[in-house]
N, CA, C, O and the ligand as a Tripos MOL2 file, in Angstrom:
@<TRIPOS>MOLECULE
protein
  269   267    68     0     0
PROTEIN
NO_CHARGES

@<TRIPOS>ATOM
      1 N         -16.2320  122.5640    4.4950 N.3       1 MET1
      2 CA        -15.8130  121.1590    4.5690 C.3       1 MET1
      3 C         -16.9940  120.3590    5.0760 C.2       1 MET1
      4 O         -17.5900  120.6900    6.1010 O.2       1 MET1
      5 N         -17.3200  119.3270    4.3670 N.am      2 ARG2
      6 CA        -18.5900  118.6540    4.5450 C.3       2 ARG2
      7 C         -18.5400  117.4660    5.4900 C.2       2 ARG2
      8 O         -19.4170  117.2860    6.3350 O.2       2 ARG2
      9 N         -17.5130  116.6700    5.3340 N.am      3 LYS3
     10 CA        -17.5710  115.3690    5.9710 C.3       3 LYS3
     11 C         -16.1640  114.8940    6.3010 C.2       3 LYS3
     12 O         -15.2280  115.1050    5.5290 O.2       3 LYS3
     13 N         -16.0250  114.2490    7.4600 N.am      4 VAL4
     14 CA        -14.7580  113.6600    7.8660 C.3       4 VAL4
     15 C         -14.9990  112.1610    8.0240 C.2       4 VAL4
     16 O         -15.8480  111.7450    8.8130 O.2       4 VAL4
     17 N         -14.2640  111.3650    7.2850 N.am      5 ASP5
     18 CA        -14.4030  109.9120    7.3630 C.3       5 ASP5
     19 C         -13.0870  109.3330    7.8850 C.2       5 ASP5
     20 O         -12.1500  109.0810    7.1290 O.2       5 ASP5
     21 N         -13.0520  109.1330    9.1990 N.am      6 LYS6
     22 CA        -11.7980  108.6750    9.8030 C.3       6 LYS6
     23 C         -11.4590  107.2460    9.4280 C.2       6 LYS6
     24 O         -10.2820  106.8960    9.3390 O.2       6 LYS6
     25 N         -12.4710  106.4110    9.2040 N.am      7 ASP7
     26 CA        -12.1930  105.0190    8.8380 C.3       7 ASP7
     27 C         -11.5240  104.9460    7.4700 C.2       7 ASP7
     28 O         -10.5550  104.2110    7.2780 O.2       7 ASP7
     29 N         -12.0520  105.7140    6.5290 N.am      8 ALA8
     30 CA        -11.4940  105.6930    5.1710 C.3       8 ALA8
     31 C         -10.3320  106.6700    5.0110 C.2       8 ALA8
     32 O          -9.6790  106.6890    3.9680 O.2       8 ALA8
     33 N         -10.0620  107.5030    6.0660 N.am      9 LYS9
     34 CA         -8.9950  108.5070    6.0140 C.3       9 LYS9
     35 C          -9.2180  109.4790    4.8530 C.2       9 LYS9
     36 O          -8.3040  109.8110    4.0970 O.2       9 LYS9
     37 N         -10.4850  109.9230    4.7460 N.am     10 LYS10
     38 CA        -10.8380  110.8420    3.6600 C.3      10 LYS10
     39 C         -11.6920  111.9710    4.2000 C.2      10 LYS10
     40 O         -12.3560  111.8320    5.2270 O.2      10 LYS10
     41 N         -11.6650  113.0790    3.4990 N.am     11 ILE11
     42 CA        -12.5450  114.1980    3.8270 C.3      11 ILE11
     43 C         -13.2210  114.6860    2.5590 C.2      11 ILE11
     44 O         -12.6720  114.6020    1.4610 O.2      11 ILE11
     45 N         -14.4270  115.1990    2.7420 N.am     12 THR12
     46 CA        -15.1550  115.8100    1.6400 C.3      12 THR12
     47 C         -15.0810  117.3150    1.8180 C.2      12 THR12
     48 O         -15.4500  117.8450    2.8660 O.2      12 THR12
     49 N         -14.6070  117.9920    0.8010 N.am     13 ILE13
     50 CA        -14.3920  119.4380    0.8480 C.3      13 ILE13
     51 C         -15.0740  120.0940   -0.3420 C.2      13 ILE13
     52 O         -14.9670  119.6290   -1.4770 O.2      13 ILE13
     53 N         -15.7870  121.1980   -0.0560 N.am     14 ARG14
     54 CA        -16.2470  122.0450   -1.1460 C.3      14 ARG14
     55 C         -15.2220  123.1650   -1.2800 C.2      14 ARG14
     56 O         -15.0110  123.9410   -0.3480 O.2      14 ARG14
     57 N         -14.6000  123.2400   -2.4280 N.am     15 HIS15
     58 CA        -13.5380  124.2300   -2.6040 C.3      15 HIS15
     59 C         -13.8000  125.1280   -3.7970 C.2      15 HIS15
     60 O         -14.5390  124.7820   -4.7190 O.2      15 HIS15
     61 N         -13.1750  126.2820   -3.7490 N.am     16 GLY16
     62 CA        -13.1810  127.1860   -4.8960 C.3      16 GLY16
     63 C         -12.1420  126.7380   -5.9040 C.2      16 GLY16
     64 O         -11.5220  125.6910   -5.7180 O.2      16 GLY16
     65 N         -11.9350  127.5000   -6.9670 N.am     17 PRO17
     66 CA        -10.9280  127.1340   -7.9610 C.3      17 PRO17
     67 C          -9.5350  127.0090   -7.3250 C.2      17 PRO17
     68 O          -9.1500  127.8390   -6.5010 O.2      17 PRO17
     69 N          -8.8000  125.9900   -7.7040 N.am     18 ILE18
     70 CA         -7.4290  125.7920   -7.2150 C.3      18 ILE18
     71 C          -6.5080  125.8710   -8.4170 C.2      18 ILE18
     72 O          -6.4320  124.9480   -9.2290 O.2      18 ILE18
     73 N          -5.8140  126.9860   -8.5120 N.am     19 ARG19
     74 CA         -5.0730  127.2420   -9.7380 C.3      19 ARG19
     75 C          -3.9240  126.2630   -9.9190 C.2      19 ARG19
     76 O          -3.7110  125.7600  -11.0230 O.2      19 ARG19
     77 N          -3.1700  125.9820   -8.8390 N.am     20 ASN20
     78 CA         -1.9810  125.1420   -9.0400 C.3      20 ASN20
     79 C          -2.3470  123.6940   -9.3620 C.2      20 ASN20
     80 O          -1.5150  122.9480   -9.8790 O.2      20 ASN20
     81 N          -3.5760  123.2920   -9.0630 N.am     21 LEU21
     82 CA         -4.0120  121.9360   -9.4180 C.3      21 LEU21
     83 C          -4.8710  121.9460  -10.6800 C.2      21 LEU21
     84 O          -5.3320  120.8980  -11.1340 O.2      21 LEU21
     85 N          -5.0860  123.1580  -11.2540 N.am     22 ASP22
     86 CA         -5.9020  123.3000  -12.4510 C.3      22 ASP22
     87 C          -7.2940  122.6980  -12.2380 C.2      22 ASP22
     88 O          -7.7810  121.9180  -13.0570 O.2      22 ASP22
     89 N          -7.9210  123.0750  -11.1230 N.am     23 MET23
     90 CA         -9.2040  122.4770  -10.7500 C.3      23 MET23
     91 C         -10.2350  123.5730  -10.5350 C.2      23 MET23
     92 O          -9.9670  124.5440   -9.8270 O.2      23 MET23
     93 N         -11.4030  123.4310  -11.1320 N.am     24 PRO24
     94 CA        -12.4510  124.4200  -10.8910 C.3      24 PRO24
     95 C         -13.0980  124.2110   -9.5210 C.2      24 PRO24
     96 O         -12.7770  123.2530   -8.8180 O.2      24 PRO24
     97 N         -13.9950  125.0980   -9.1510 N.am     25 ALA25
     98 CA        -14.7310  124.9420   -7.8930 C.3      25 ALA25
     99 C         -15.5910  123.6820   -7.9470 C.2      25 ALA25
    100 O         -16.1940  123.3680   -8.9730 O.2      25 ALA25
    101 N         -15.6340  122.9730   -6.8330 N.am     26 MET26
    102 CA        -16.4200  121.7300   -6.7700 C.3      26 MET26
    103 C         -16.4510  121.2210   -5.3330 C.2      26 MET26
    104 O         -15.7660  121.7410   -4.4520 O.2      26 MET26
    105 N         -17.2470  120.2120   -5.1270 N.am     27 ALA27
    106 CA        -17.1740  119.4430   -3.8830 C.3      27 ALA27
    107 C         -16.5550  118.1040   -4.2360 C.2      27 ALA27
    108 O         -16.9500  117.4790   -5.2200 O.2      27 ALA27
    109 N         -15.5990  117.6610   -3.4540 N.am     28 MET28
    110 CA        -14.9220  116.4120   -3.7960 C.3      28 MET28
    111 C         -14.3730  115.7370   -2.5490 C.2      28 MET28
    112 O         -14.2460  116.3440   -1.4860 O.2      28 MET28
    113 N         -14.0520  114.4640   -2.7180 N.am     29 VAL29
    114 CA        -13.4920  113.6780   -1.6240 C.3      29 VAL29
    115 C         -11.9870  113.6090   -1.8160 C.2      29 VAL29
    116 O         -11.5020  113.2780   -2.8980 O.2      29 VAL29
    117 N         -11.2580  113.9240   -0.7630 N.am     30 PHE30
    118 CA         -9.7960  113.8280   -0.7920 C.3      30 PHE30
    119 C          -9.3340  112.7990    0.2320 C.2      30 PHE30
    120 O          -9.8440  112.7860    1.3520 O.2      30 PHE30
    121 N          -8.3890  111.9410   -0.1180 N.am     31 PRO31
    122 CA         -7.6560  111.2260    0.9270 C.3      31 PRO31
    123 C          -6.7060  112.2030    1.6190 C.2      31 PRO31
    124 O          -6.3150  113.2090    1.0280 O.2      31 PRO31
    125 N          -6.3390  111.9200    2.8410 N.am     32 VAL32
    126 CA         -5.3860  112.7720    3.5500 C.3      32 VAL32
    127 C          -4.0550  112.0590    3.6770 C.2      32 VAL32
    128 O          -3.9870  110.8320    3.7530 O.2      32 VAL32
    129 N          -2.9960  112.8590    3.6980 N.am     33 LYS33
    130 CA         -1.6500  112.2900    3.7460 C.3      33 LYS33
    131 C          -1.4060  111.6110    5.0930 C.2      33 LYS33
    132 O          -0.7740  110.5580    5.1710 O.2      33 LYS33
    133 N          -1.9240  112.2410    6.1550 N.am     34 ASP34
    134 CA         -1.7100  111.7090    7.5030 C.3      34 ASP34
    135 C          -3.0580  111.6790    8.2280 C.2      34 ASP34
    136 O          -3.6830  112.7260    8.3970 O.2      34 ASP34
    137 N          -3.5120  110.5110    8.6560 N.am     35 PRO35
    138 CA         -4.8360  110.4160    9.3000 C.3      35 PRO35
    139 C          -4.9750  111.3200   10.5260 C.2      35 PRO35
    140 O          -6.0910  111.6950   10.8870 O.2      35 PRO35
    141 N          -3.8630  111.6740   11.1690 N.am     36 ALA36
    142 CA         -3.9380  112.5500   12.3460 C.3      36 ALA36
    143 C          -4.4880  113.9260   11.9770 C.2      36 ALA36
    144 O          -5.0020  114.6440   12.8340 O.2      36 ALA36
    145 N          -4.3780  114.2870   10.7080 N.am     37 MET37
    146 CA         -4.9280  115.5670   10.2580 C.3      37 MET37
    147 C          -6.4340  115.6300   10.4810 C.2      37 MET37
    148 O          -6.9930  116.7110   10.6610 O.2      37 MET37
    149 N          -7.0860  114.4800   10.4690 N.am     38 LEU38
    150 CA         -8.5440  114.4660   10.5990 C.3      38 LEU38
    151 C          -9.0040  114.8280   12.0020 C.2      38 LEU38
    152 O         -10.1720  115.1600   12.2010 O.2      38 LEU38
    153 N          -8.1050  114.7710   12.9750 N.am     39 ASP39
    154 CA         -8.4620  115.1610   14.3430 C.3      39 ASP39
    155 C          -8.4570  116.6760   14.5150 C.2      39 ASP39
    156 O          -8.9260  117.1920   15.5300 O.2      39 ASP39
    157 N          -7.9280  117.3810   13.5280 N.am     40 GLN40
    158 CA         -7.7930  118.8350   13.6550 C.3      40 GLN40
    159 C          -8.9980  119.5930   13.1150 C.2      40 GLN40
    160 O          -9.1000  120.8060   13.2950 O.2      40 GLN40
    161 N          -9.9090  118.8860   12.4560 N.am     41 VAL41
    162 CA        -11.0560  119.5560   11.8490 C.3      41 VAL41
    163 C         -12.3320  118.7620   12.1120 C.2      41 VAL41
    164 O         -12.3030  117.5620   12.3840 O.2      41 VAL41
    165 N         -13.4500  119.4750   12.0220 N.am     42 LYS42
    166 CA        -14.7560  118.8440   12.2140 C.3      42 LYS42
    167 C         -15.6390  119.1650   11.0180 C.2      42 LYS42
    168 O         -15.4970  120.2130   10.3880 O.2      42 LYS42
    169 N         -16.5680  118.2340   10.7090 N.am     43 ALA43
    170 CA        -17.5210  118.4810    9.6300 C.3      43 ALA43
    171 C         -18.2760  119.7730    9.9030 C.2      43 ALA43
    172 O         -18.6660  120.0410   11.0390 O.2      43 ALA43
    173 N         -18.4800  120.5620    8.8760 N.am     44 GLY44
    174 CA        -19.2020  121.8190    9.0100 C.3      44 GLY44
    175 C         -18.2960  123.0190    9.2190 C.2      44 GLY44
    176 O         -18.7250  124.1560    9.0240 O.2      44 GLY44
    177 N         -17.0460  122.7870    9.6140 N.am     45 GLU45
    178 CA        -16.1180  123.8960    9.8010 C.3      45 GLU45
    179 C         -15.6120  124.4040    8.4660 C.2      45 GLU45
    180 O         -15.5150  123.6620    7.4890 O.2      45 GLU45
    181 N         -15.2920  125.6930    8.4490 N.am     46 LYS46
    182 CA        -14.5360  126.2090    7.3080 C.3      46 LYS46
    183 C         -13.0750  125.8350    7.5130 C.2      46 LYS46
    184 O         -12.5540  125.9060    8.6260 O.2      46 LYS46
    185 N         -12.4290  125.4440    6.4430 N.am     47 VAL47
    186 CA        -11.0300  125.0370    6.5560 C.3      47 VAL47
    187 C         -10.1970  125.6750    5.4640 C.2      47 VAL47
    188 O         -10.6960  126.0790    4.4140 O.2      47 VAL47
    189 N          -8.9210  125.7500    5.7500 N.am     48 ARG48
    190 CA         -7.9270  126.1150    4.7590 C.3      48 ARG48
    191 C          -7.0850  124.8540    4.5460 C.2      48 ARG48
    192 O          -6.6780  124.2050    5.5090 O.2      48 ARG48
    193 N          -6.8290  124.5160    3.2910 N.am     49 PHE49
    194 CA         -6.0830  123.2680    3.0730 C.3      49 PHE49
    195 C          -5.1350  123.4000    1.8900 C.2      49 PHE49
    196 O          -5.2830  124.2700    1.0320 O.2      49 PHE49
    197 N          -4.1590  122.5050    1.8780 N.am     50 SER50
    198 CA         -3.2570  122.3750    0.7430 C.3      50 SER50
    199 C          -3.3940  120.9670    0.2020 C.2      50 SER50
    200 O          -3.5760  120.0200    0.9670 O.2      50 SER50
    201 N          -3.3070  120.8220   -1.1150 N.am     51 ALA51
    202 CA         -3.3830  119.5000   -1.7300 C.3      51 ALA51
    203 C          -2.3020  119.3750   -2.7910 C.2      51 ALA51
    204 O          -1.8900  120.3550   -3.4120 O.2      51 ALA51
    205 N          -1.8590  118.1480   -2.9780 N.am     52 GLU52
    206 CA         -0.8710  117.8530   -4.0120 C.3      52 GLU52
    207 C          -1.3310  116.6180   -4.7630 C.2      52 GLU52
    208 O          -2.1080  115.8130   -4.2490 O.2      52 GLU52
    209 N          -0.8440  116.4830   -5.9760 N.am     53 LYS53
    210 CA         -1.1130  115.2710   -6.7320 C.3      53 LYS53
    211 C           0.0410  114.3130   -6.4640 C.2      53 LYS53
    212 O           1.1790  114.5720   -6.8540 O.2      53 LYS53
    213 N          -0.2610  113.2120   -5.7990 N.am     54 LEU54
    214 CA          0.7480  112.2210   -5.4450 C.3      54 LEU54
    215 C           0.3640  110.8880   -6.0780 C.2      54 LEU54
    216 O          -0.7100  110.3510   -5.8030 O.2      54 LEU54
    217 N           1.2330  110.3610   -6.9150 N.am     55 ASP55
    218 CA          0.9270  109.1140   -7.6160 C.3      55 ASP55
    219 C          -0.4250  109.1800   -8.3230 C.2      55 ASP55
    220 O          -1.1880  108.2150   -8.3240 O.2      55 ASP55
    221 N          -0.7040  110.3310   -8.9200 N.am     56 GLY56
    222 CA         -1.9280  110.4620   -9.7040 C.3      56 GLY56
    223 C          -3.1810  110.7380   -8.8980 C.2      56 GLY56
    224 O          -4.2730  110.8210   -9.4610 O.2      56 GLY56
    225 N          -3.0410  110.8810   -7.5810 N.am     57 VAL57
    226 CA         -4.2100  111.1110   -6.7260 C.3      57 VAL57
    227 C          -4.0360  112.4370   -5.9950 C.2      57 VAL57
    228 O          -2.9580  112.7300   -5.4770 O.2      57 VAL57
    229 N          -5.0900  113.2290   -5.9540 N.am     58 TYR58
    230 CA         -5.0440  114.4670   -5.1810 C.3      58 TYR58
    231 C          -5.1620  114.1360   -3.7000 C.2      58 TYR58
    232 O          -6.1350  113.5200   -3.2640 O.2      58 TYR58
    233 N          -4.1680  114.5480   -2.9380 N.am     59 VAL59
    234 CA         -4.0880  114.2310   -1.5210 C.3      59 VAL59
    235 C          -3.9720  115.5250   -0.7270 C.2      59 VAL59
    236 O          -3.1980  116.4130   -1.0830 O.2      59 VAL59
    237 N          -4.7470  115.6270    0.3540 N.am     60 VAL60
    238 CA         -4.6240  116.7880    1.2260 C.3      60 VAL60
    239 C          -3.3710  116.6220    2.0840 C.2      60 VAL60
    240 O          -3.2040  115.6230    2.7830 O.2      60 VAL60
    241 N          -2.4990  117.6200    2.0140 N.am     61 THR61
    242 CA         -1.2310  117.5440    2.7340 C.3      61 THR61
    243 C          -1.2180  118.4200    3.9720 C.2      61 THR61
    244 O          -0.3560  118.2640    4.8380 O.2      61 THR61
    245 N          -2.1620  119.3350    4.0620 N.am     62 ASN62
    246 CA         -2.2500  120.1950    5.2390 C.3      62 ASN62
    247 C          -3.6800  120.7180    5.3340 C.2      62 ASN62
    248 O          -4.2980  121.0560    4.3250 O.2      62 ASN62
    249 N          -4.1940  120.7800    6.5620 N.am     63 ILE63
    250 CA         -5.5440  121.3300    6.7300 C.3      63 ILE63
    251 C          -5.6520  121.9700    8.0960 C.2      63 ILE63
    252 O          -5.1110  121.4600    9.0770 O.2      63 ILE63
    253 N          -6.3510  123.0850    8.1560 N.am     64 GLU64
    254 CA         -6.5720  123.7230    9.4410 C.3      64 GLU64
    255 C          -7.9010  124.4570    9.3950 C.2      64 GLU64
    256 O          -8.3100  124.9460    8.3420 O.2      64 GLU64
    257 N          -8.5820  124.5350   10.5460 N.am     65 PRO65
    258 CA         -9.8230  125.2950   10.5900 C.3      65 PRO65
    259 C          -9.5540  126.7840   10.4210 C.2      65 PRO65
    260 O          -8.5090  127.2870   10.8320 O.2      65 PRO65
    261 N         -10.5010  127.4800    9.8150 N.am     66 VAL66
    262 CA        -10.4310  128.9330    9.6890 C.3      66 VAL66
    263 C         -11.3340  129.5170   10.7690 C.2      66 VAL66
    264 O         -12.5290  129.2260   10.8050 O.2      66 VAL66
    265 N         -10.7750  130.3250   11.6350 N.am     67 LYS67
    266 CA        -11.5580  130.9070   12.7360 C.3      67 LYS67
    267 C         -12.1350  132.2370   12.2690 C.2      67 LYS67
    268 O         -12.8310  132.9090   13.0300 O.2      67 LYS67
    269 CU        -11.7020  119.4790   -6.6650 Cu       68 CU68
@<TRIPOS>BOND
     1     1     2 1
     2     2     3 1
     3     3     4 2
     4     3     5 am
     5     5     6 1
     6     6     7 1
     7     7     8 2
     8     7     9 am
     9     9    10 1
    10    10    11 1
    11    11    12 2
    12    11    13 am
    13    13    14 1
    14    14    15 1
    15    15    16 2
    16    15    17 am
    17    17    18 1
    18    18    19 1
    19    19    20 2
    20    19    21 am
    21    21    22 1
    22    22    23 1
    23    23    24 2
    24    23    25 am
    25    25    26 1
    26    26    27 1
    27    27    28 2
    28    27    29 am
    29    29    30 1
    30    30    31 1
    31    31    32 2
    32    31    33 am
    33    33    34 1
    34    34    35 1
    35    35    36 2
    36    35    37 am
    37    37    38 1
    38    38    39 1
    39    39    40 2
    40    39    41 am
    41    41    42 1
    42    42    43 1
    43    43    44 2
    44    43    45 am
    45    45    46 1
    46    46    47 1
    47    47    48 2
    48    47    49 am
    49    49    50 1
    50    50    51 1
    51    51    52 2
    52    51    53 am
    53    53    54 1
    54    54    55 1
    55    55    56 2
    56    55    57 am
    57    57    58 1
    58    58    59 1
    59    59    60 2
    60    59    61 am
    61    61    62 1
    62    62    63 1
    63    63    64 2
    64    63    65 am
    65    65    66 1
    66    66    67 1
    67    67    68 2
    68    67    69 am
    69    69    70 1
    70    70    71 1
    71    71    72 2
    72    71    73 am
    73    73    74 1
    74    74    75 1
    75    75    76 2
    76    75    77 am
    77    77    78 1
    78    78    79 1
    79    79    80 2
    80    79    81 am
    81    81    82 1
    82    82    83 1
    83    83    84 2
    84    83    85 am
    85    85    86 1
    86    86    87 1
    87    87    88 2
    88    87    89 am
    89    89    90 1
    90    90    91 1
    91    91    92 2
    92    91    93 am
    93    93    94 1
    94    94    95 1
    95    95    96 2
    96    95    97 am
    97    97    98 1
    98    98    99 1
    99    99   100 2
   100    99   101 am
   101   101   102 1
   102   102   103 1
   103   103   104 2
   104   103   105 am
   105   105   106 1
   106   106   107 1
   107   107   108 2
   108   107   109 am
   109   109   110 1
   110   110   111 1
   111   111   112 2
   112   111   113 am
   113   113   114 1
   114   114   115 1
   115   115   116 2
   116   115   117 am
   117   117   118 1
   118   118   119 1
   119   119   120 2
   120   119   121 am
   121   121   122 1
   122   122   123 1
   123   123   124 2
   124   123   125 am
   125   125   126 1
   126   126   127 1
   127   127   128 2
   128   127   129 am
   129   129   130 1
   130   130   131 1
   131   131   132 2
   132   131   133 am
   133   133   134 1
   134   134   135 1
   135   135   136 2
   136   135   137 am
   137   137   138 1
   138   138   139 1
   139   139   140 2
   140   139   141 am
   141   141   142 1
   142   142   143 1
   143   143   144 2
   144   143   145 am
   145   145   146 1
   146   146   147 1
   147   147   148 2
   148   147   149 am
   149   149   150 1
   150   150   151 1
   151   151   152 2
   152   151   153 am
   153   153   154 1
   154   154   155 1
   155   155   156 2
   156   155   157 am
   157   157   158 1
   158   158   159 1
   159   159   160 2
   160   159   161 am
   161   161   162 1
   162   162   163 1
   163   163   164 2
   164   163   165 am
   165   165   166 1
   166   166   167 1
   167   167   168 2
   168   167   169 am
   169   169   170 1
   170   170   171 1
   171   171   172 2
   172   171   173 am
   173   173   174 1
   174   174   175 1
   175   175   176 2
   176   175   177 am
   177   177   178 1
   178   178   179 1
   179   179   180 2
   180   179   181 am
   181   181   182 1
   182   182   183 1
   183   183   184 2
   184   183   185 am
   185   185   186 1
   186   186   187 1
   187   187   188 2
   188   187   189 am
   189   189   190 1
   190   190   191 1
   191   191   192 2
   192   191   193 am
   193   193   194 1
   194   194   195 1
   195   195   196 2
   196   195   197 am
   197   197   198 1
   198   198   199 1
   199   199   200 2
   200   199   201 am
   201   201   202 1
   202   202   203 1
   203   203   204 2
   204   203   205 am
   205   205   206 1
   206   206   207 1
   207   207   208 2
   208   207   209 am
   209   209   210 1
   210   210   211 1
   211   211   212 2
   212   211   213 am
   213   213   214 1
   214   214   215 1
   215   215   216 2
   216   215   217 am
   217   217   218 1
   218   218   219 1
   219   219   220 2
   220   219   221 am
   221   221   222 1
   222   222   223 1
   223   223   224 2
   224   223   225 am
   225   225   226 1
   226   226   227 1
   227   227   228 2
   228   227   229 am
   229   229   230 1
   230   230   231 1
   231   231   232 2
   232   231   233 am
   233   233   234 1
   234   234   235 1
   235   235   236 2
   236   235   237 am
   237   237   238 1
   238   238   239 1
   239   239   240 2
   240   239   241 am
   241   241   242 1
   242   242   243 1
   243   243   244 2
   244   243   245 am
   245   245   246 1
   246   246   247 1
   247   247   248 2
   248   247   249 am
   249   249   250 1
   250   250   251 1
   251   251   252 2
   252   251   253 am
   253   253   254 1
   254   254   255 1
   255   255   256 2
   256   255   257 am
   257   257   258 1
   258   258   259 1
   259   259   260 2
   260   259   261 am
   261   261   262 1
   262   262   263 1
   263   263   264 2
   264   263   265 am
   265   265   266 1
   266   266   267 1
   267   267   268 2
@<TRIPOS>SUBSTRUCTURE
     1 MET1         2 RESIDUE 1 A MET
     2 ARG2         6 RESIDUE 1 A ARG
     3 LYS3        10 RESIDUE 1 A LYS
     4 VAL4        14 RESIDUE 1 A VAL
     5 ASP5        18 RESIDUE 1 A ASP
     6 LYS6        22 RESIDUE 1 A LYS
     7 ASP7        26 RESIDUE 1 A ASP
     8 ALA8        30 RESIDUE 1 A ALA
     9 LYS9        34 RESIDUE 1 A LYS
    10 LYS10       38 RESIDUE 1 A LYS
    11 ILE11       42 RESIDUE 1 A ILE
    12 THR12       46 RESIDUE 1 A THR
    13 ILE13       50 RESIDUE 1 A ILE
    14 ARG14       54 RESIDUE 1 A ARG
    15 HIS15       58 RESIDUE 1 A HIS
    16 GLY16       62 RESIDUE 1 A GLY
    17 PRO17       66 RESIDUE 1 A PRO
    18 ILE18       70 RESIDUE 1 A ILE
    19 ARG19       74 RESIDUE 1 A ARG
    20 ASN20       78 RESIDUE 1 A ASN
    21 LEU21       82 RESIDUE 1 A LEU
    22 ASP22       86 RESIDUE 1 A ASP
    23 MET23       90 RESIDUE 1 A MET
    24 PRO24       94 RESIDUE 1 A PRO
    25 ALA25       98 RESIDUE 1 A ALA
    26 MET26      102 RESIDUE 1 A MET
    27 ALA27      106 RESIDUE 1 A ALA
    28 MET28      110 RESIDUE 1 A MET
    29 VAL29      114 RESIDUE 1 A VAL
    30 PHE30      118 RESIDUE 1 A PHE
    31 PRO31      122 RESIDUE 1 A PRO
    32 VAL32      126 RESIDUE 1 A VAL
    33 LYS33      130 RESIDUE 1 A LYS
    34 ASP34      134 RESIDUE 1 A ASP
    35 PRO35      138 RESIDUE 1 A PRO
    36 ALA36      142 RESIDUE 1 A ALA
    37 MET37      146 RESIDUE 1 A MET
    38 LEU38      150 RESIDUE 1 A LEU
    39 ASP39      154 RESIDUE 1 A ASP
    40 GLN40      158 RESIDUE 1 A GLN
    41 VAL41      162 RESIDUE 1 A VAL
    42 LYS42      166 RESIDUE 1 A LYS
    43 ALA43      170 RESIDUE 1 A ALA
    44 GLY44      174 RESIDUE 1 A GLY
    45 GLU45      178 RESIDUE 1 A GLU
    46 LYS46      182 RESIDUE 1 A LYS
    47 VAL47      186 RESIDUE 1 A VAL
    48 ARG48      190 RESIDUE 1 A ARG
    49 PHE49      194 RESIDUE 1 A PHE
    50 SER50      198 RESIDUE 1 A SER
    51 ALA51      202 RESIDUE 1 A ALA
    52 GLU52      206 RESIDUE 1 A GLU
    53 LYS53      210 RESIDUE 1 A LYS
    54 LEU54      214 RESIDUE 1 A LEU
    55 ASP55      218 RESIDUE 1 A ASP
    56 GLY56      222 RESIDUE 1 A GLY
    57 VAL57      226 RESIDUE 1 A VAL
    58 TYR58      230 RESIDUE 1 A TYR
    59 VAL59      234 RESIDUE 1 A VAL
    60 VAL60      238 RESIDUE 1 A VAL
    61 THR61      242 RESIDUE 1 A THR
    62 ASN62      246 RESIDUE 1 A ASN
    63 ILE63      250 RESIDUE 1 A ILE
    64 GLU64      254 RESIDUE 1 A GLU
    65 PRO65      258 RESIDUE 1 A PRO
    66 VAL66      262 RESIDUE 1 A VAL
    67 LYS67      266 RESIDUE 1 A LYS
    68 CU68       269 GROUP 0 **** ****
């Protein structure tokens, strides 16, 4: 996970293929469903996350650091 932008409520994540979203590996910017999620992770950490397509936009619905 590359970057946390609390003002824009977005995070930049480099992810592997995500089968349920039909998405190949890439680095991309996701909005988050709840801005409080951004307090749980820091740039540079490895994270595990879930994303859904909501109103045509991929949104991170859950995120946690991987220890
Ligand atoms: Cu992607």
